[in-house]
C-alpha positions in Angstrom: -32.5 159.7 44.1 -34.1 161.3 47.3 -35.2 164.8 46.4 -34.2 166.1 49.8 -30.7 164.9 49.3 -30.5 166.6 45.9 -31.8 169.8 47.3 -29.2 169.6 50.1 -26.4 169.3 47.7 -27.7 172.1 45.6 -27.9 174.4 48.6 -24.4 173.5 49.7 -23.1 174.3 46.2 -24.8 177.6 46.1 -23.5 178.5 49.6 -20.0 177.6 48.6 -20.0 179.7 45.5 -20.4 182.8 47.6 -17.5 182.0 49.9 -14.1 183.4 48.8 -11.6 180.6 48.2 -14.1 177.9 47.2 -15.0 175.1 49.7 -12.5 176.0 52.4 -15.2 176.6 55.0 -16.3 173.0 54.9 -12.8 171.4 54.8 -12.3 171.0 51.0 -9.1 172.2 49.4 -9.1 175.8 48.0 -9.3 176.0 44.2 -6.4 178.2 42.8 -7.9 180.9 40.5 -5.5 182.7 38.0 -5.9 186.5 37.9 -4.1 186.8 34.6 -6.2 188.5 31.9 -5.6 190.1 28.5 -7.3 191.8 25.6 -7.4 194.9 23.5 -7.7 198.5 24.7 -7.5 200.3 21.4 -6.9 199.7 17.7 -3.6 197.9 17.5 -3.1 198.1 21.3 -3.2 195.1 23.6 -3.0 194.6 27.4 -2.2 191.8 29.8 -2.6 191.7 33.6 -0.7 189.0 35.5 -1.4 187.5 38.9 1.0 190.0 40.6 -1.0 193.0 39.5 1.4 194.1 36.7 -0.6 195.6 33.8 1.4 195.8 30.6 0.2 197.7 27.6 1.8 197.1 24.2 1.3 197.9 20.5 1.2 201.0 18.4 -1.5 203.6 18.8 -3.8 205.0 21.4 -5.2 203.6 24.6 -8.9 204.3 24.1 -10.6 202.0 26.7 -10.0 200.5 30.1 -11.3 196.9 30.2 -9.1 195.6 33.0 -10.2 195.0 36.6 -9.0 198.2 38.3 -9.0 196.5 41.7 -6.2 194.1 40.6 -3.8 196.7 39.1 -0.7 197.5 41.2 1.9 198.5 38.6 1.5 199.6 35.0 4.1 199.4 32.2 3.2 201.1 28.9 5.6 200.0 26.2 7.2 202.2 23.5 4.8 202.7 20.6 1.8 203.8 22.5 1.0 207.4 21.6 -1.8 208.5 23.8 -3.7 207.6 27.0 -7.4 208.4 27.2 -9.2 210.1 30.0 -9.5 208.0 33.1 -7.6 205.1 31.5 -6.4 203.9 34.9 -9.0 205.7 37.0 -10.0 204.0 40.3 -6.8 201.8 40.3 -6.6 202.3 44.1 -3.7 200.0 44.6 -1.5 201.6 41.9 2.1 202.1 43.1 4.0 202.8 39.9 3.4 203.6 36.2 6.1 203.6 33.5 5.3 205.8 30.5 7.5 206.1 27.4 8.4 209.2 25.5 6.2 208.0 22.6 3.1 208.9 24.6 2.5 212.5 23.6 -1.0 213.0 25.0 -2.4 212.0 28.4 -6.1 212.6 29.1 -7.7 214.1 32.2 -7.4 211.9 35.4 -5.7 209.3 33.2 -4.1 207.8 36.4 -3.6 208.7 40.0 -7.3 209.3 40.8 -10.1 207.3 42.3 -13.8 207.8 43.2 -14.3 208.6 46.9 -17.6 207.4 48.3 -17.6 209.8 51.2 -17.0 213.0 49.2 -18.9 211.8 46.2 -16.1 213.0 44.0 -12.6 212.2 42.7 -9.6 212.1 45.0 -5.8 211.8 44.3 -3.7 208.8 45.2 -1.0 210.0 47.6 1.7 207.5 47.0 2.5 206.7 43.3 5.7 207.0 41.3 5.7 207.9 37.6 8.7 206.7 35.6 9.1 208.9 32.5 11.4 210.8 30.2 12.6 214.4 30.6 10.4 216.8 28.7 7.7 214.2 28.0 4.0 214.4 28.3 4.2 212.1 31.3 6.5 214.5 33.1 4.2 217.4 32.3 1.2 215.5 33.6 3.1 214.5 36.8 4.0 218.1 37.4 0.6 219.5 36.8 -1.0 216.9 39.1 1.8 217.0 41.8 2.7 213.3 41.4 6.2 212.1 42.3 8.2 211.2 39.2 11.6 209.7 38.3 13.2 210.8 35.1 15.2 208.4 32.8 18.6 209.7 31.7 19.3 211.7 34.8 21.0 210.7 38.1 18.2 212.0 40.3 15.4 214.5 40.3 12.9 216.0 42.7 10.8 219.0 43.7 12.5 222.4 44.2 9.5 224.5 45.1 5.7 224.5 45.1 5.7 224.6 41.3 9.4 223.9 40.5 11.5 220.8 40.0 15.2 219.9 39.8 17.2 217.4 37.8 20.8 216.4 38.2 22.8 214.7 35.5 26.1 212.9 35.0 27.8 216.1 33.8 27.3 217.7 37.2 24.5 220.0 36.0 21.8 220.9 38.4 18.8 222.2 36.4 15.7 223.8 37.9 12.6 224.4 36.0 9.1 225.6 36.8 7.6 228.8 38.3 7.8 230.8 41.5 10.2 230.5 44.4 12.8 227.7 44.7 14.4 226.3 47.8 17.2 223.8 48.7 15.9 220.2 48.4 18.5 218.1 46.5 21.0 217.4 49.3 21.1 214.6 51.8 18.0 214.4 54.1 16.9 212.4 57.1 13.7 210.5 56.3 12.2 208.4 59.1 15.6 208.5 60.8 17.5 207.3 57.7 19.9 209.3 55.6 18.6 209.5 52.0 21.1 210.7 49.4 20.0 212.7 46.5 22.9 215.0 45.3 26.2 215.7 47.0 26.6 219.5 46.8 30.3 219.1 46.0 29.3 217.2 42.8 27.4 220.2 41.4 29.4 221.9 38.7 26.8 223.9 36.8 23.6 225.5 38.0 20.9 226.3 35.5 17.7 228.0 36.6 15.0 228.2 34.0 12.6 230.9 32.9 9.6 231.3 35.2 11.6 231.1 38.5 11.1 234.4 40.3 12.9 234.0 43.7 15.7 232.0 45.2 15.2 231.3 48.9 17.7 231.5 51.7 20.6 229.1 51.6 19.4 227.5 48.4 22.9 227.0 46.9 24.8 227.4 50.1 28.4 226.0 49.9 28.1 224.5 46.4 31.8 224.9 46.4 32.6 223.3 43.0 29.9 225.2 41.0 31.8 227.0 38.3 28.8 228.5 36.5 25.3 229.9 37.3 22.7 230.8 34.8 19.8 233.0 36.0 16.5 233.6 34.2 15.1 236.9 33.1 12.1 236.3 35.3 14.2 236.4 38.6 13.2 239.1 41.0 14.8 238.1 44.4 18.0 236.4 45.4 17.7 235.5 49.1 20.1 235.6 52.0 23.1 233.3 51.7 21.7 232.0 48.4 25.1 231.4 46.8 27.2 231.8 49.9 30.4 229.7 49.8 30.4 229.0 46.1 34.1 229.2 46.0 34.6 228.2 42.4 32.2 230.8 40.9 34.1 233.3 38.8 31.2 235.3 37.3 27.5 236.0 37.6 25.2 237.7 35.2 22.2 239.3 36.9 18.9 239.7 34.8 17.7 243.1 33.9 14.5 242.8 36.1 16.2 241.7 39.3 15.0 243.7 42.3 16.6 242.4 45.4 19.9 240.9 46.4 19.9 239.6 50.0 22.6 239.8 52.7 25.7 237.6 52.3 24.1 236.1 49.2 27.5 235.8 47.5 29.7 236.0 50.6 32.7 233.6 50.6 33.0 233.6 46.8 36.7 234.5 46.5 37.0 234.0 42.8 34.1 236.3 42.0 36.2 239.4 41.3 33.4 241.7 40.0 29.7 242.1 39.7 27.5 244.2 37.3 24.3 245.4 39.1 21.2 246.3 37.0 19.5 249.5 37.7 16.4 247.6 38.6 18.0 246.4 41.8 16.6 248.8 44.4 17.0 246.5 47.5 20.7 245.7 47.9 21.7 244.5 51.4 24.5 246.4 53.0 25.5 243.2 54.9 28.2 242.0 52.5 26.2 240.3 49.7 29.5 240.0 47.8 33.1 241.3 47.8 34.4 239.3 50.8 35.9 235.8 51.4 34.7 233.4 54.0 36.8 235.2 56.6 35.2 238.5 55.9 38.3 239.9 54.2 37.8 242.1 51.2 38.6 240.4 47.9 41.6 242.3 46.3 40.5 244.4 43.4 36.8 243.6 43.7 34.9 245.9 41.4 31.2 246.8 41.2 29.8 248.1 37.9 26.5 250.0 38.1 24.7 253.2 37.3 25.3 256.5 39.0 22.8 257.2 41.8 21.9 253.5 42.1 21.9 251.1 45.0 25.1 249.6 43.6 27.0 252.8 43.8 25.7 253.4 47.4 26.9 249.9 48.5 30.3 250.4 46.9 30.8 253.8 48.6 29.6 252.4 52.0 31.9 249.4 51.8 34.9 251.0 50.1 34.8 248.9 46.9 35.9 250.2 43.5 32.9 251.4 41.5 32.7 251.9 37.7 29.8 253.8 36.4 28.0 252.3 33.4 26.7 254.5 30.6 23.7 253.9 28.5 24.7 253.3 24.9 28.1 251.9 25.6 27.2 248.5 24.2 30.8 247.3 23.7 32.0 248.6 27.1 34.9 250.5 25.7 34.0 253.7 27.6 32.5 255.5 24.6 28.8 255.6 24.1 26.6 255.9 21.0 29.4 255.1 18.5 29.0 253.3 15.2 30.5 250.2 16.8 27.9 250.3 19.5 25.1 250.6 16.9 26.4 247.7 14.9 26.8 245.5 18.0 23.3 246.4 19.1 21.8 245.5 15.8 23.5 242.1 15.8 22.4 241.4 19.4 18.7 242.2 18.6 18.9 240.1 15.4 19.9 237.1 17.5 23.7 237.0 16.9 25.9 235.6 19.6 27.8 238.7 20.4 29.3 240.2 23.6 27.0 243.0 24.2 26.5 244.7 27.6 22.9 244.0 28.3 22.6 246.6 31.0 23.8 249.5 28.9 21.8 248.2 25.9 18.5 248.5 27.7 18.4 252.2 26.8 14.7 252.7 27.6 14.9 250.7 30.8 12.1 248.4 29.7 14.0 245.4 31.1 14.1 243.9 27.6 16.4 244.7 24.7 14.5 245.1 21.4 14.1 247.3 18.3 13.0 250.3 20.5 16.4 250.3 22.0 18.0 250.2 18.6 16.0 253.2 17.4 16.9 255.2 20.5 20.6 254.3 19.9 20.4 255.4 16.3 18.8 258.7 17.2 21.3 259.3 20.0 24.2 258.5 17.7 22.8 261.0 15.2 22.7 263.7 17.8 19.0 263.6 18.7 17.9 264.4 22.2 16.4 261.1 23.5 15.2 259.7 26.8 17.8 257.4 28.5 17.0 254.8 31.1 13.4 255.9 31.2 14.4 259.1 32.9 17.7 260.7 31.7 18.1 262.9 28.6 21.0 263.1 26.3 22.6 266.6 26.6 
């Protein structure tokens, strides 16, 4: 055969190998190449990647390597049985849109997913648009929170962000639960996104509000007109309740403020006609005079509304200024029967500190005003009951 002819065919073949899609540049039909791959990525753990970019990991054990082509991965499903995901397991999967992680995964390594290498900066950057499907309280939820990735929880109707470091969940029982740290704001209602109404939670569907430990402030209007909420649980870490925070919560019948609360904003419980009384901790030094509570939505005083607080406190001042009934609390009156430092008070206090579920008045039980109720309060109560002269509320003395 003519050597020149053979060389020409060879050159043509070499040139075509470097052309995406095979021989299409010279009129030949393109050769279909399957992107499906599979293999092992840990002891007892296998993976498969289909032509649509779906990477599925199955088996029992830990993901310890990442042998897949990261450029082809768009969605990841990790099946139940996988227990851990190694560092950078899905690193540089730049087209990643979703990742589904089961509760069986209890450990997720650094930059396991959601990160890629950026040539310009020479370092790692975050993907801005991925969704993590996971279980409430799982390692995947923790990883998503710590890395600020959007996540969807199984077993709840909806969830989302409620602050810079706080998140909310809403379940079928009507419970709106908020966890995290710092200040929270309203973010679970209906919103306009790109001109379209996106529905998260109808405020009228909220029946119970549970705010977890670590939350320190409730922003303005956060629970505005959650008219069917019958209960609210506040954390001991809460310091500030903002303006109109619970305004219009018509079904609310009681609220228990934490010992360390410092500020209650204007009209924060305005328009709560079934809230007949409030007990204000001594720690509240900033209490708005602009009707934080005690009036219905038409600014009419709620009949019989009563404020419980300590003498000389902001609570007493507000009650006097607005003409509300005021009942002075007394340190050591743990059972709220009007008599302090009795044997009944002592027994109740001991049970409360021991963890019993008893109806103890936390405000009067915090005898040393430390904002916690502990053995130190029990000792002070014992001494006072025995007739000793002790410090009350961090300042007062028993006569």
